[in-house]
C-alpha positions, -999 to +999 in steps of 0.1 A: -675-399+378-657-399+345-637-367+357-626-386+386-613-416+366-594-393+345-580-376+372-571-409+390-555-422+356-534-389+353-522-389+390-509-426+385-492-417+354-474-389+372-467-412+401-451-438+378-433-411+358-417-397+390-407-433+403-387-441+370-370-406+370-359-409+406-345-444+404-374-461+422-382-484+394-363-495+362-374-515+332-358-550+335-334-564+310-363-586+295-378-555+278-356-559+250-372-590+242-408-580+245-410-576+284-435-588+310-462-564+320-460-551+355-425-564+360-400-539+371-364-539+388-365-520+420-337-494+431-326-489+466-355-466+473-380-487+455-371-516+476-376-498+507-410-485+497-420-520+483-411-537+518-429-507+538-460-512+516-461-550+521-454-546+559-483-522+562-506-545+541-497-575+563-503-558+596-537-545+585-550-578+567-535-602+588-521-593+622-549-570+632-577-595+622-582-623+646-601-644+622-572-644+597-540-665+601-511-670+579-501-703+559-470-710+539-468-737+513-441-746+487-447-736+452-427-762+436-443-796+433-433-829+412-449-828+378-463-862+382-481-851+415-496-819+397-508-840+367-523-867+391-542-842+409-559-828+375-543-795+376-526-800+341-554-814+322-585-798+338-577-766+356-576-742+324-595-709+321-600-691+289-590-654+290-599-628+264-591-590+261-616-564+252-604-545+219-621-511+229-610-508+266-581-533+267-593-548+298-590-586+304-616-609+316-622-647+323-646-659+295-665-678+318-674-648+342-685-627+313-721-618+306-737-633+275-741-613+243-779-603+241-795-584+213-827-564+223-850-549+198-824-554+171-798-534+190-766-543+210-758-517+236-724-506+247-717-484+276-686-461+279-673-443+310-677-409+296-687-390+266-654-386+254-646-424+257-678-431+236-666-409+209-634-426+207-648-461+208-671-452+178-643-439+158-624-473+168-655-493+158-661-479+124-624-476+116-609-510+129-633-534+146-666-532+124-658-510+093-688-498+076-712-506+104-739-482+114-731-468+150-754-446+170-741-427+198-761-409+226-741-396+256-720-426+270-742-451+252-734-467+217-760-488+196-752-514+170-779-524+150-779-562+145-793-581+114-785-615+123-766-635+152-750-669+145-742-686+179-708-692+192-696-724+210-672-714+240-671-751+253-653-763+220-616-765+219-607-742+207-637-722+212-657-716+180-667-680+172-699-670+156-709-643+133-727-610+143-741-593+113-744-557+116-767-532+096-740-510+075-739-472+075-761-452+053-730-435+033-722-462+006-688-447-004-677-446+032-689-482+038-671-495+007-639-476+016-640-488+052-647-524+043-619-526+016-595-518+047-610-539+071-593-564+092-598-601+093-621-600+122-647-580+102-661-584+066-688-575+043-716-602+037-734-607+003-764-589+017-744-556+024-741-564+062-710-561+081-700-594+098-680-595+129-668-626+149-682-628+184-677-653+211-712-652+227-701-629+254-694-594+260-671-572+282-688-570+317-683-531+323-688-521+287-710-546+269-684-547+241-685-579+217-651-568+203-628-594+219-597-612+213-597-650+207-602-666+241-570-684+252-565-712+277-546-701+307-538-727+331-534-708+365-507-729+377-483-728+348-492-702+323-494-664+325-508-646+294-495-610+294-504-595+261-505-606+224-471-592+216-452-609+244-432-640+238-450-657+268-473-676+245-445-692+227-429-699+260-459-714+278-465-737+247-434-752+252-426-755+290-461-774+299-440-806+305-412-795+327-404-809+361-420-785+383-445-755+383-444-722+393-472-702+409-495-684+385-523-660+385-559-659+390-588-634+387-592-628+427-568-610+447-545-632+468-526-624+498-497-647+488-462-635+481-443-656+457-407-667+456-389-695+443-390-714+475-427-709+487-454-685+492-473-671+521-506-657+525-532-647+550-562-672+551-596-665+567-601-693+595 
């Protein structure tokens, strides 16, 4: 399975590179100011390809299915109406990124952090990735911690677990105390250069912040701080993009734009409205 994943990733890179070289897509002007992940300007050929894909998808998902019908509603609504409906105050999801794999998840959909027999198990897609994750853990995420690798599995040896509070606003992290490596010199050197998310305790254990959950596909506790993402108005891209600052100052506008969500949607966004296939 690992070889198929690598082959698929390599094919996707070649397709994207070809599209850029042939003028199907271009980086938009906003890339000079941090950019938005997944946003491109489409050239003449790119526009036609996009239209063909959308038409093909619409035909097979909506038109050829008798139980699915199309609906279209406006995306812009008066701000007072959206506040009265509770969307501004209550409909907010916390998102977090896995530092090892780079994937993004909704915090309320992630499995809890569970320690069994003093160990926390991580699962990589293949042996090569497991080796890279081991290096990242001892170098950046938990410097000086003892990590045991066996095939695609990684084991962290846990001394203590201080619970986190995901219901707090903002979420309150807990501390995960890991057993240090048996090489004192390497442990001391790694801890001295450790980031703020990991530190050495008085008992010699390596302490790492956690939020009580782990990445669903890997079991990794190394996550970014959960951030509230109101699906109607805020779209978090990555921690280096300016979207965080913009979202913090745009909540009180006169209208709202369509936002993201976890599940796939058949809506097609525009400034005037959105349409989508809905099962009857």
